[in-house]
N, C-alpha and C positions, 0 to 999 in steps of 0.2 A: 332721285338720288342714284348714285352709281352702286353697283353690286358686282362682286367677283364670283364667278362660278368656276370652281375648280373640280375637275372630274378625273378620277383615276381609272384607267382601263383594267379589264380582266386580262390575264395572261393569254397571249395568242389572239388578240383582238383584231388583227389586221384585216382578215377576210370579212369579218362582221362590219368593220368600219367602211371598207370599200363598198359593201353592198348597199349602204344607206347614205353614203357621203353626200350625194347630190341633194338629197332632201335636207340633210343637216345644214349644208352650206346655204341653201335657199332661205332657210329660217334666219340665218345670220345676215344674209343680204337684205332681208326685210328690215331688220334692226338698223342696218347701215343706211338704207334708203330713208328711214325715219329720223336719221341723225342721232340715234341712241347708242350706237356701238362705238366704244372707245378702242377696243382691240379684241382679237380672237385668234386662236391658233392651237395647233397640236404640239405636243411635247415629244420629240423623237426619243425613242428608247435608248439610243446610243448618241454619242457626241458627233452628230452629223445632220446637216439640213436634209439630206436624202438618206434615211435610215434603211431603205430597201426592206428586206424580209424581216429585219429586227422590229419594224413597225413603230408604234408609239406607246408611251406610257400613260398618256392622258391628254386633257385639253384644258385651256383656260379661256374664259370669256369675261370681259369687263364691259358692262352695258348699263344703261339707265332704265330703271323701272320705277313705277309709282310707289312700290312698297316691297319689303322683304318677301311677303306672301306672293306678290306678282312675279318676282324674280324666281322664287322657288317653283311656282306653277309652270313658268316658262321652261325652266331647267328640267322639270319632271316630264314635260311633253317632248323632250328632245328625241329624235329618231334613234340616236345612239343608245338612249336608255331602253327604248322598246326593243332594240335589236340585241341587247345584252352586251354592248361594248363596255359600258362603265360598271365598275365594281362599287365605287363610292362617288357621290356628288355632294359637294359642299358649297353652300351659298351664303355669302357674308356681305354686309355693307362695306363699301369701299370709299375712302375719302382721298381724292387725288391731291397730291401736294405739288408735283411738277408735271 
């Protein structure tokens, strides 16, 4: 089943994000290589694809997992969680319509 993982950043998270981004992206690449990743990306803090120093307000991942518990465990193990980038992480089942 698909699950949406929505994470909200702490204020001023840009430096923390940058410090562990490569590891964060490598985990996403593994999901993609396994054919389990529908989409993933950061949400700019301003109305721009390149927010610069404004940074990001959070991230969204939609991927396939065997269960809600598996999706939550994957989200909990994210390097951004360990680095203190995220203030809140929400994991919910997702049913794709289009």
